[in-house]
C-alpha positions as CSV (number, residue, x, y, z in Angstrom):
1,X,-4.7,-9.2,-10.0
2,X,-7.7,-9.1,-7.7
3,X,-6.7,-11.1,-4.6
4,X,-3.7,-12.2,-2.6
5,X,-4.3,-15.8,-3.6
6,X,-4.2,-17.7,-6.9
7,X,-5.6,-17.8,-9.5
8,X,-6.3,-14.1,-9.1
9,X,-3.1,-13.0,-7.3
10,X,-0.4,-14.1,-5.0
11,X,3.2,-15.2,-5.5
12,X,2.3,-18.1,-7.8
13,X,0.5,-15.7,-10.2
14,X,3.3,-13.2,-10.5
15,X,5.7,-13.2,-13.4
16,X,9.0,-12.3,-11.7
17,X,11.0,-12.3,-14.9
18,X,10.3,-8.6,-15.6
19,X,10.4,-6.4,-12.5
20,X,12.1,-3.2,-11.4
21,X,14.8,-5.5,-10.0
22,X,15.6,-7.2,-13.3
23,X,15.4,-3.9,-15.2
24,X,18.0,-2.2,-13.1
25,X,20.2,-5.2,-12.6
26,X,20.5,-5.5,-16.4
27,X,21.5,-1.9,-16.5
28,X,24.4,-2.4,-14.1
29,X,22.7,-1.6,-10.8
30,X,23.4,-3.7,-7.7
31,X,20.0,-4.6,-6.3
32,X,18.9,-5.5,-2.8
33,X,15.5,-6.6,-1.4
34,X,14.8,-6.6,2.3
35,X,11.6,-7.6,3.9
36,X,8.1,-8.8,2.9
37,X,7.7,-10.1,-0.6
38,X,4.5,-11.2,-2.2
39,X,1.6,-13.0,-0.5
40,X,2.1,-16.8,-0.4
41,X,5.8,-16.5,-1.2
42,X,6.3,-19.0,1.7
43,X,4.6,-21.7,-0.3
44,X,6.4,-23.5,-1.9
45,X,9.3,-21.0,-1.9
46,X,9.7,-21.6,1.9
47,X,10.9,-25.2,1.3
48,X,13.2,-24.3,-1.6
49,X,14.8,-21.0,-0.6
50,X,13.8,-19.6,-4.0
51,X,15.3,-16.2,-4.9
52,X,13.6,-14.3,-7.7
53,X,15.6,-13.1,-10.6
54,X,16.9,-9.5,-10.5
55,X,18.2,-9.3,-6.9
56,X,21.9,-9.4,-6.0
57,X,21.1,-9.4,-2.3
58,X,18.0,-11.1,-1.1
59,X,16.8,-10.9,2.6
60,X,13.1,-11.8,2.5
61,X,10.4,-13.3,4.8
62,X,9.3,-16.7,3.9
63,X,7.5,-16.6,7.2
64,X,6.8,-13.1,8.5
65,X,6.8,-11.8,12.0
66,X,8.3,-9.5,14.6
67,X,9.9,-12.2,16.6
68,X,10.3,-16.0,15.9
69,X,10.4,-15.6,12.1
70,X,12.5,-16.8,9.2
71,X,14.4,-15.0,6.6
72,X,15.5,-16.3,3.2
73,X,19.0,-14.8,3.0
74,X,20.3,-15.4,-0.5
75,X,18.7,-18.8,-0.7
76,X,19.4,-20.0,2.8
77,X,16.6,-20.1,5.3
78,X,17.7,-18.6,8.7
79,X,15.6,-18.5,11.8
80,X,15.5,-15.6,14.2
81,X,14.3,-15.7,17.8
82,X,12.9,-13.4,20.4
83,X,15.7,-11.3,21.7
84,X,15.5,-7.5,21.2
85,X,18.3,-7.6,18.7
86,X,16.3,-10.0,16.6
87,X,13.3,-7.7,16.2
88,X,12.6,-8.0,12.4
89,X,12.5,-4.3,11.6
90,X,15.8,-3.8,13.2
91,X,17.4,-6.8,11.5
92,X,16.1,-5.8,8.1
93,X,17.4,-2.2,8.5
94,X,20.8,-3.5,9.6
95,X,21.0,-5.7,6.5
96,X,19.8,-3.0,4.1
97,X,22.2,-0.3,5.6
98,X,25.1,-2.8,5.3
99,X,24.3,-3.4,1.7
100,X,24.2,0.4,1.0
101,X,27.6,0.9,2.6
102,X,29.2,-2.1,1.0
103,X,28.4,-1.1,-2.6
104,X,30.3,1.5,-4.6
105,X,28.2,1.7,-7.8
106,X,24.6,2.5,-8.4
107,X,22.1,0.6,-6.2
108,X,18.4,-0.2,-5.9
109,X,17.2,-0.9,-2.4
110,X,13.7,-2.3,-1.7
111,X,12.9,-2.1,2.0
112,X,9.6,-3.6,3.2
113,X,9.3,-4.3,6.9
114,X,6.5,-6.3,8.4
115,X,5.4,-3.4,10.5
116,X,2.7,-2.3,11.2
117,X,1.0,-5.5,10.1
118,X,-1.1,-7.5,12.5
119,X,-0.4,-8.5,15.3
120,X,1.6,-5.2,15.6
121,X,4.1,-6.4,18.2
122,X,6.2,-3.4,19.2
123,X,9.9,-3.4,20.0
124,X,10.3,-3.8,23.8
125,X,11.7,-0.3,24.2
126,X,8.6,1.2,22.6
127,X,6.1,-1.1,24.4
128,X,4.5,1.8,26.4
129,X,4.8,4.6,23.8
130,X,1.7,6.6,23.0
131,X,-0.1,5.4,26.1
132,X,-1.8,8.8,26.6
133,X,-2.8,9.2,23.0
134,X,-6.5,10.1,22.6
135,X,-8.7,7.7,20.7
136,X,-9.2,8.3,17.0
137,X,-12.8,9.6,16.5
138,X,-13.4,11.2,13.1
139,X,-16.9,12.1,12.1
140,X,-17.3,8.8,10.3
141,X,-16.4,6.7,13.3
142,X,-19.0,4.1,14.2
143,X,-21.3,6.0,11.7
144,X,-24.7,6.2,13.4
145,X,-26.8,6.7,10.2
146,X,-26.0,4.3,7.4
147,X,-29.4,4.4,5.8
148,X,-27.8,5.9,2.6
149,X,-25.2,3.1,2.4
150,X,-25.6,-0.2,0.4
151,X,-27.3,-3.2,1.9
152,X,-24.1,-5.0,2.9
153,X,-23.1,-2.0,5.1
154,X,-26.5,-1.7,6.6
155,X,-25.9,-5.2,8.0
156,X,-22.9,-4.0,10.0
157,X,-23.7,-3.5,13.7
158,X,-22.4,-0.5,15.6
159,X,-19.1,-1.2,17.4
160,X,-19.7,-1.9,21.1
161,X,-17.4,-0.7,23.8
162,X,-15.3,-3.8,23.7
163,X,-14.7,-3.7,20.0
164,X,-13.9,0.0,20.2
165,X,-11.3,-0.7,22.9
166,X,-9.7,-3.5,21.0
167,X,-9.4,-1.4,17.8
168,X,-8.0,1.5,19.8
169,X,-5.4,-0.8,21.4
170,X,-4.4,-2.2,18.0
171,X,-4.0,1.2,16.5
172,X,-1.7,2.3,19.3
173,X,0.4,-0.9,18.9
174,X,0.7,-0.2,15.2
175,X,2.0,3.3,16.0
176,X,4.5,1.7,18.4
177,X,5.8,-0.6,15.6
178,X,6.2,2.4,13.3
179,X,8.6,4.0,15.8
180,X,11.0,1.2,14.8
181,X,10.3,1.8,11.1
182,X,11.2,5.5,11.8
183,X,14.5,4.3,13.3
184,X,15.0,2.1,10.3
185,X,14.4,4.9,7.8
186,X,16.9,7.0,9.8
187,X,19.5,4.3,9.6
188,X,19.1,3.9,5.8
189,X,19.3,7.7,5.4
190,X,22.6,7.7,7.4
191,X,23.9,4.9,5.3
192,X,23.1,6.9,2.1
193,X,24.8,10.0,3.5
194,X,27.8,8.1,4.8
195,X,28.3,6.6,1.3
196,X,27.9,10.0,-0.4
197,X,24.6,9.0,-2.2
198,X,21.9,11.0,-0.3
199,X,21.8,14.0,-2.6
200,X,21.5,11.9,-5.7
201,X,19.1,9.1,-4.6
202,X,15.4,8.9,-5.3
203,X,13.7,7.9,-2.0
204,X,10.0,6.8,-2.0
205,X,8.3,6.2,1.3
206,X,4.8,4.7,1.1
207,X,2.4,2.1,2.5
208,X,0.7,-0.7,0.6
209,X,-2.8,0.1,1.8
210,X,-4.9,2.2,4.1
211,X,-6.8,1.0,7.1
212,X,-10.1,1.7,8.9
213,X,-10.4,1.5,12.7
214,X,-14.1,1.8,13.1
215,X,-14.9,4.4,10.5
216,X,-18.2,3.5,8.8
217,X,-18.4,0.6,11.4
218,X,-15.6,-1.1,9.4
219,X,-12.3,-2.3,10.9
220,X,-10.0,-3.4,8.1
221,X,-9.2,-2.5,4.5
222,X,-10.5,-3.4,1.0
223,X,-13.5,-1.0,1.1
224,X,-14.0,1.9,-1.4
225,X,-13.5,4.6,1.2
226,X,-10.8,7.2,1.5
227,X,-9.3,5.6,4.6
228,X,-8.5,2.4,2.7
229,X,-7.6,4.1,-0.6
230,X,-5.3,6.9,0.4
231,X,-1.9,6.0,1.7
232,X,1.2,7.9,2.8
233,X,3.3,8.7,-0.2
234,X,6.5,10.8,0.2
235,X,9.1,11.3,-2.5
236,X,12.5,12.8,-1.9
237,X,14.9,13.5,-4.7
238,X,17.1,16.5,-3.9
239,X,18.5,16.8,-7.4
240,X,15.0,17.5,-8.9
241,X,12.9,18.8,-6.0
242,X,15.2,20.9,-3.7
243,X,12.3,22.5,-1.8
244,X,9.5,20.4,-0.1
245,X,6.0,20.8,-1.4
246,X,2.6,19.0,-1.2
247,X,1.1,17.9,-4.5
248,X,-2.6,16.9,-4.7
249,X,-2.2,15.0,-8.0
250,X,-3.7,11.5,-8.2
251,X,-0.5,9.5,-7.8
252,X,-0.7,5.7,-7.5
253,X,1.6,2.9,-6.3
254,X,1.9,1.6,-9.8
255,X,3.8,4.8,-10.6
256,X,6.8,3.9,-8.6
257,X,8.4,1.3,-10.9
258,X,8.2,3.4,-14.1
259,X,9.6,6.4,-12.1
260,X,12.6,4.4,-11.0
261,X,13.1,3.0,-14.5
262,X,13.0,6.4,-16.2
263,X,15.5,7.8,-13.7
264,X,17.8,4.9,-14.3
265,X,17.4,5.3,-18.1
266,X,15.9,1.9,-18.7
267,X,12.6,0.8,-20.2
268,X,9.7,-0.4,-18.1
269,X,8.0,-3.0,-20.3
270,X,4.4,-3.6,-19.5
271,X,4.2,-1.1,-16.6
272,X,0.7,0.3,-16.0
273,X,1.7,3.4,-14.1
274,X,3.3,6.7,-15.1
275,X,6.7,8.1,-14.3
276,X,6.5,10.8,-11.7
277,X,9.6,12.6,-12.9
278,X,7.7,15.1,-15.1
279,X,5.3,15.9,-12.2
280,X,8.2,16.2,-9.7
281,X,10.0,18.7,-12.1
282,X,6.8,20.7,-12.8
283,X,3.6,20.6,-10.8
284,X,1.7,22.0,-13.7
285,X,2.4,18.9,-15.8
286,X,-0.8,17.4,-17.2
287,X,-1.7,14.4,-15.2
288,X,-4.3,11.6,-14.8
289,X,-7.7,12.8,-13.7
290,X,-9.1,9.5,-12.4
291,X,-8.2,5.9,-11.5
292,X,-9.9,2.5,-11.1
293,X,-10.7,0.7,-7.9
294,X,-11.6,-3.0,-7.8
295,X,-12.4,-5.7,-5.3
296,X,-13.2,-9.4,-5.7
297,X,-15.3,-10.9,-3.0
298,X,-13.8,-13.8,-1.0
299,X,-15.8,-16.7,0.3
300,X,-17.6,-15.9,3.5
301,X,-16.8,-12.2,3.0
302,X,-19.5,-9.7,3.6
303,X,-17.9,-7.1,1.3
304,X,-19.2,-7.7,-2.2
305,X,-17.3,-7.5,-5.5
306,X,-17.2,-3.9,-6.8
307,X,-15.6,-1.5,-9.3
308,X,-15.1,2.1,-8.6
309,X,-13.7,5.3,-10.1
310,X,-12.0,8.0,-8.1
311,X,-11.6,11.5,-9.5
312,X,-10.2,14.6,-7.9
313,X,-13.7,15.3,-6.6
314,X,-15.9,12.2,-6.6
315,X,-15.8,8.6,-5.6
316,X,-18.2,6.4,-7.4
317,X,-18.7,2.7,-6.8
318,X,-20.9,0.0,-8.3
319,X,-21.3,-3.4,-6.5
320,X,-22.1,-6.8,-8.0
321,X,-25.7,-6.6,-6.8
322,X,-26.2,-3.3,-8.7
323,X,-26.1,-1.0,-5.7
324,X,-24.1,2.2,-6.1
325,X,-22.4,4.8,-3.9
326,X,-21.3,8.4,-4.8
327,X,-19.5,10.8,-2.6
328,X,-18.5,14.4,-3.2
329,X,-15.2,14.5,-1.5
330,X,-15.0,18.3,-1.7
331,X,-18.1,18.9,0.4
332,X,-18.2,15.5,2.2
333,X,-14.6,14.4,2.9
334,X,-15.7,11.8,5.5
335,X,-18.1,10.2,3.0
336,X,-21.1,10.4,5.3
337,X,-23.8,10.9,2.7
338,X,-24.0,8.9,-0.5
339,X,-25.4,10.9,-3.4
340,X,-26.0,8.0,-5.7
341,X,-29.8,8.3,-5.6
342,X,-29.9,12.1,-5.5
343,X,-31.9,13.3,-8.6
344,X,-29.6,16.4,-8.8
345,X,-26.6,14.1,-9.3
346,X,-28.0,12.1,-12.3
347,X,-25.6,13.9,-14.8
348,X,-22.6,13.3,-12.6
349,X,-23.5,9.6,-12.1
350,X,-23.9,9.2,-15.9
351,X,-20.5,10.7,-16.6
352,X,-18.8,8.7,-13.9
353,X,-20.5,5.4,-14.9
354,X,-19.5,5.9,-18.5
355,X,-15.9,6.4,-17.4
356,X,-16.2,3.3,-15.1
357,X,-17.2,1.2,-18.1
358,X,-14.0,2.3,-19.8
359,X,-11.7,1.6,-16.9
360,X,-13.3,-1.5,-15.5
361,X,-12.7,-3.7,-18.6
362,X,-12.6,-6.5,-18.0
363,X,-14.4,-6.3,-14.6
364,X,-13.7,-8.7,-11.7
365,X,-15.2,-12.2,-12.2
366,X,-18.9,-12.2,-11.7
367,X,-19.4,-8.5,-12.0
368,X,-21.6,-7.3,-14.9
369,X,-21.7,-3.6,-15.0
370,X,-25.1,-2.1,-16.2
371,X,-24.8,-0.1,-19.4
372,X,-25.8,3.1,-17.7
């Protein structure tokens, strides 16, 4: 899967016959999905009210939004309007909490609100929150010297005052929408506590992607930079991890499904990730030392196709035109200086490239990686 659209991704390309929902439902769990499903789920599912297998309760967006949106509720399309009570994050939280409280046996709840997705419309009561928040200006913001960057980045113009202001405003609106997500998480936790489940429930809180707000002159996702790669990832399971800790291990979103499967005692056929249970139980558990990054260029997209490898220290990327980037994240956490052409880094590049050839196989369409 390289895109959100077929033939390289999207709802039509997804085999929904084997998912964490089907695995746990077959094992006797009651399963509920609440929120945003796969890209393009609205077509043709929007017309048919299609409910994927594996879900006992299905409350999903065929047409996403904060107000004036639709939900597929167990196969019936229902429209929601623009009153404060119909704010989508609130509605989804209410539905998910009701499901938790109504079930007496083991449950799986998948909660995926639309927030903080564009256009980041806040709930009315939070419309003015964070108004005094300072602009986000890390060292990589509107990067002045990009002479070390690949050609596609050197074509990016510095952000003018108007673009900076618009990105700042969007970021604040996203924060405002996340206040409603925070409320929703609290409601779900209360439902778990009220039903006596909280101490014996695995809770995973995460995002699907990172975002740039002007770092490296870029204003979205998809790039091979830390701001796009790294996401919030919080796991709570009191039965296994009674004391909070921070773990620097390279954990991926593909690890979530096999973790849930192992905890439930069911197989995870075809899963690419690793169960986190051994790592949660013992931080000294041997773990992955690198992972693959991929991007397939869209039409009229300035960002070229690439493959990359991220280790605990380095980020190495090769683009379809042969250009390369290398960052030492230990000494250069903001990725200001690419070391790809530094003679002193030739051995490091050689090792990382050899590993990339192993991981990026097959590469995205059109990308031919050089042998060294």
